[in-house]
C-alpha positions as CSV (number, residue, x, y, z in Angstrom):
1,M,-5.3,13.0,12.1
2,K,-3.1,10.6,10.2
3,K,-3.0,7.2,11.7
4,V,0.2,5.9,13.2
5,K,0.2,2.0,13.4
6,I,3.4,1.1,15.4
7,A,4.0,2.9,19.0
8,I,6.9,2.8,21.0
9,I,6.6,3.2,25.1
10,G,10.1,4.0,26.7
11,G,11.9,6.1,29.0
12,T,11.7,9.9,28.9
13,G,13.8,11.9,26.4
14,F,14.4,8.6,24.0
15,E,12.7,10.3,21.3
16,K,15.7,12.7,20.5
17,Q,17.5,9.3,19.8
18,L,14.7,7.7,17.9
19,F,13.8,10.6,15.7
20,K,15.8,13.2,13.6
21,N,12.5,15.1,13.2
22,F,9.3,14.7,15.1
23,E,6.0,16.2,15.7
24,K,4.6,16.7,19.3
25,L,0.8,16.0,20.1
26,R,-1.4,16.2,23.2
27,L,-4.3,13.9,23.1
28,G,-7.2,14.0,25.4
29,T,-9.0,10.6,26.4
30,P,-11.7,9.6,28.5
31,Y,-9.3,8.4,31.3
32,G,-7.6,11.8,31.5
33,V,-4.4,13.5,29.4
34,P,-1.3,11.2,28.7
35,P,2.0,12.6,28.5
36,P,3.0,14.3,24.8
37,I,3.4,11.9,21.9
38,F,6.2,12.3,19.5
39,I,5.6,11.3,15.9
40,G,8.6,10.9,13.5
41,K,9.5,8.2,10.8
42,I,11.8,5.2,11.4
43,N,12.8,3.3,8.3
44,G,10.0,5.1,6.2
45,K,7.5,4.0,8.9
46,R,5.3,6.6,10.9
47,V,6.1,5.4,14.5
48,A,4.9,7.0,17.8
49,F,6.9,7.3,20.9
50,L,5.2,8.0,24.3
51,P,7.4,8.4,27.3
52,R,5.7,6.4,30.1
53,H,6.9,8.5,33.0
54,G,5.9,12.0,31.4
55,P,8.1,14.7,29.9
56,E,10.3,15.2,32.9
57,H,10.2,11.8,34.1
58,S,8.0,13.0,36.8
59,T,5.6,10.5,37.3
60,P,6.4,7.5,39.5
61,P,5.4,4.1,38.1
62,H,2.4,3.6,40.5
63,K,0.8,6.8,39.4
64,I,1.2,6.7,35.8
65,N,-1.9,6.9,34.0
66,Y,-2.0,3.6,31.9
67,R,-5.3,3.7,30.7
68,A,-4.9,7.4,29.1
69,N,-1.4,6.2,27.7
70,I,-2.8,3.0,25.9
71,Y,-6.2,4.7,25.0
72,A,-4.3,7.8,23.3
73,L,-2.2,5.3,21.4
74,H,-5.5,3.5,20.4
75,K,-7.0,6.6,19.3
76,L,-4.2,7.2,16.9
77,G,-4.8,4.1,15.4
78,V,-2.0,2.1,16.8
79,E,-1.8,-1.7,16.1
80,R,1.7,-2.5,17.7
81,I,3.5,-1.6,20.7
82,L,7.0,-2.2,21.2
83,A,7.8,-1.4,25.0
84,T,11.0,-1.1,26.7
85,N,11.4,-1.6,30.4
86,A,14.4,-1.5,32.6
87,V,14.0,-4.5,35.0
88,G,15.9,-6.5,38.0
89,A,17.4,-9.7,37.7
90,I,15.9,-12.4,40.0
91,N,17.2,-15.3,38.2
92,L,20.9,-15.7,39.0
93,N,22.0,-16.5,35.7
94,F,20.8,-13.2,34.5
95,K,23.2,-10.2,34.6
96,P,23.2,-6.4,34.1
97,G,23.0,-5.4,30.6
98,D,21.3,-8.6,29.6
99,L,18.3,-8.0,27.1
100,V,15.0,-10.0,27.7
101,V,12.1,-10.6,26.1
102,P,9.6,-11.8,28.6
103,H,7.1,-14.4,27.5
104,D,4.9,-14.4,30.5
105,F,4.2,-12.1,33.8
106,V,2.8,-12.2,37.1
107,D,0.9,-9.3,38.5
108,F,1.9,-8.1,41.8
109,T,0.4,-4.6,41.7
110,K,-2.2,-3.6,44.1
111,L,-3.5,0.0,43.3
112,R,-3.7,0.3,39.5
113,F,-6.5,0.3,37.1
114,T,-6.1,-2.7,35.0
115,T,-9.1,-2.9,32.6
116,F,-11.3,-0.5,30.6
117,Y,-14.1,-3.0,31.1
118,D,-15.6,-1.8,34.6
119,E,-19.1,-2.1,33.2
120,K,-21.2,-4.3,30.8
121,P,-20.7,-6.1,28.7
122,V,-18.6,-8.1,31.3
123,T,-15.4,-8.9,29.3
124,H,-12.7,-11.6,30.0
125,V,-10.0,-11.5,27.8
126,D,-7.9,-14.4,27.2
127,F,-4.0,-14.3,28.4
128,S,-2.8,-17.7,27.5
129,Q,0.0,-15.6,25.6
130,P,0.5,-12.6,27.5
131,Y,2.6,-11.0,25.1
132,C,2.0,-10.9,21.3
133,P,3.7,-14.1,19.8
134,E,4.6,-12.4,16.2
135,T,5.9,-9.2,17.7
136,R,8.1,-11.3,20.2
137,K,9.4,-13.5,17.4
138,V,10.5,-10.4,15.2
139,L,11.9,-8.8,18.2
140,I,13.9,-12.2,19.1
141,D,15.0,-12.9,15.6
142,T,16.2,-9.1,15.1
143,A,18.2,-9.0,18.0
144,E,19.9,-12.4,17.0
145,S,20.3,-11.1,13.6
146,L,22.3,-8.0,14.8
147,S,24.5,-10.4,17.0
148,F,23.0,-9.6,20.4
149,D,22.6,-12.1,22.9
150,V,18.8,-12.2,24.1
151,R,17.0,-14.0,26.6
152,E,13.9,-15.0,24.8
153,K,12.3,-16.9,27.6
154,A,11.5,-15.1,31.1
155,V,8.6,-14.6,33.5
156,L,8.5,-11.0,34.8
157,I,6.9,-10.1,37.9
158,C,5.3,-6.6,38.1
159,T,5.5,-4.7,41.5
160,E,3.7,-1.7,42.7
161,G,6.5,0.5,43.5
162,P,8.0,3.0,44.0
163,R,10.2,1.1,46.7
164,Y,12.6,-1.4,45.3
165,E,11.6,-5.0,46.7
166,T,12.8,-6.6,49.8
167,P,15.2,-9.6,49.7
168,A,12.4,-11.8,51.5
169,E,10.0,-10.5,48.4
170,I,12.7,-11.4,45.8
171,E,13.3,-14.8,47.3
172,M,9.4,-15.7,47.2
173,F,9.3,-14.3,43.5
174,R,12.4,-16.5,42.6
175,R,10.8,-19.6,44.3
176,L,7.4,-18.9,42.2
177,G,9.6,-19.1,38.9
178,C,10.2,-15.3,38.3
179,D,13.2,-14.5,36.4
180,I,13.1,-10.5,36.3
181,V,11.1,-7.8,38.1
182,G,10.0,-4.5,37.2
183,M,7.3,-1.9,38.1
184,T,5.7,-0.7,34.7
185,G,5.2,-3.9,32.5
186,V,1.5,-4.2,34.2
187,P,-1.4,-3.1,33.3
188,E,0.2,-1.9,29.7
189,A,0.1,-5.4,28.5
190,V,-3.5,-6.3,29.6
191,L,-4.9,-2.4,28.4
192,A,-3.2,-3.4,25.2
193,R,-4.9,-6.5,24.8
194,E,-8.2,-5.3,25.7
195,L,-8.0,-2.9,22.8
196,E,-6.7,-5.8,20.4
197,I,-3.3,-4.0,20.3
198,C,-0.1,-6.5,19.8
199,Y,2.1,-5.8,22.9
200,A,5.8,-6.9,23.5
201,S,8.4,-5.6,25.6
202,L,12.3,-5.5,25.3
203,C,13.5,-5.6,28.6
204,Y,17.1,-4.9,29.8
205,V,18.6,-5.9,33.2
206,S,19.8,-2.8,35.1
207,N,20.5,-4.4,38.4
208,M,20.6,-7.5,40.4
209,A,17.5,-7.7,42.4
210,A,17.5,-7.1,46.5
211,G,19.4,-9.8,48.2
212,A,21.9,-10.6,45.3
213,Q,23.7,-7.2,46.1
214,D,24.1,-5.0,48.8
215,R,22.3,-2.1,47.7
216,L,20.0,-0.7,44.9
217,T,20.1,2.7,43.6
218,A,18.6,4.8,40.8
219,L,21.9,6.0,39.8
220,E,22.8,2.3,39.0
221,V,19.6,1.7,36.9
222,S,20.3,5.0,35.0
223,K,24.2,3.9,34.3
224,I,23.1,0.7,32.8
225,S,20.4,2.3,30.9
226,K,22.9,4.6,29.1
227,E,25.2,1.9,28.3
228,V,22.6,-0.6,26.6
229,M,20.5,2.0,24.8
230,P,22.4,2.0,21.4
231,K,21.7,-1.8,21.5
232,I,17.7,-1.1,22.2
233,K,17.5,1.4,19.6
234,Q,19.2,-0.7,17.0
235,I,16.9,-3.5,17.7
236,L,13.6,-1.4,17.7
237,F,14.7,0.3,14.3
238,E,15.2,-3.1,12.8
239,T,12.2,-4.5,14.1
240,I,10.1,-1.9,12.9
241,R,11.8,-2.4,9.4
242,R,10.8,-6.2,9.6
243,L,7.3,-6.1,11.1
244,P,4.8,-7.4,8.5
245,Q,2.5,-4.8,7.1
246,K,-0.4,-7.3,8.1
247,R,-0.9,-8.7,11.7
248,N,-1.1,-12.6,11.7
249,C,-1.7,-13.1,15.4
250,P,-4.5,-13.8,17.8
251,C,-4.1,-10.3,19.5
252,I,-6.6,-9.2,16.7
253,H,-9.4,-10.8,17.5
254,A,-8.7,-10.6,21.4
255,L,-12.5,-9.9,21.9
256,R,-14.1,-12.3,19.9
257,D,-16.1,-14.5,22.2
258,A,-14.5,-12.6,25.4
259,R,-18.0,-11.0,26.3
260,F,-21.1,-12.3,28.2
261,K,-24.1,-11.1,26.4
């Protein structure tokens, strides 16, 4: 199986916008079988696309098999993951349609498997920089070079879902210093780091969070998604072109000195 070094994780059907031609692959992992992975070429580079919610958008965020997803990409030889995530705006300066590259996150999930290391050796991975600094910089510089406004500092809080948050929860998150809220960013970033894969997220604000508007609907999220996807695609394509061949970031040594022996 030929290795693929770059992967995109995103919404169902996005592969048709990414690739003119692609191959479809099913991989087994020790953690189960992930959704089909689509492999095609972007700017001359082989790229894998994994639809986070499955081929028919049938898996809700709290039921996604994150370990199988990330391990399958690792099995393919993936070294960098570019994730796309729809988020709600907690920070009232953020608005629907905004592009955001978060620099930190808070994990408010409750029932998910968040590690590959449940047994010895006991492993504690450093998360002083939750997202790959090198990949983040390329994403931000690329968006700016394309004349897109991008918010390059934001704390994402990840909730369990599938329900939206209450106004009281959002107010609490705001007081904690969170800027955006989503349901899929964690444990993806954690699991990628545990396998020494670079991970960065390009988020788009699909709605104002609870309390900042009267009602939230999935239809509203879908509408904003369709409007912003052409920008996301442009940024991803150019980012993939610009990513250096050799990684120069701490992610590649994430397991160094992380284990008790």
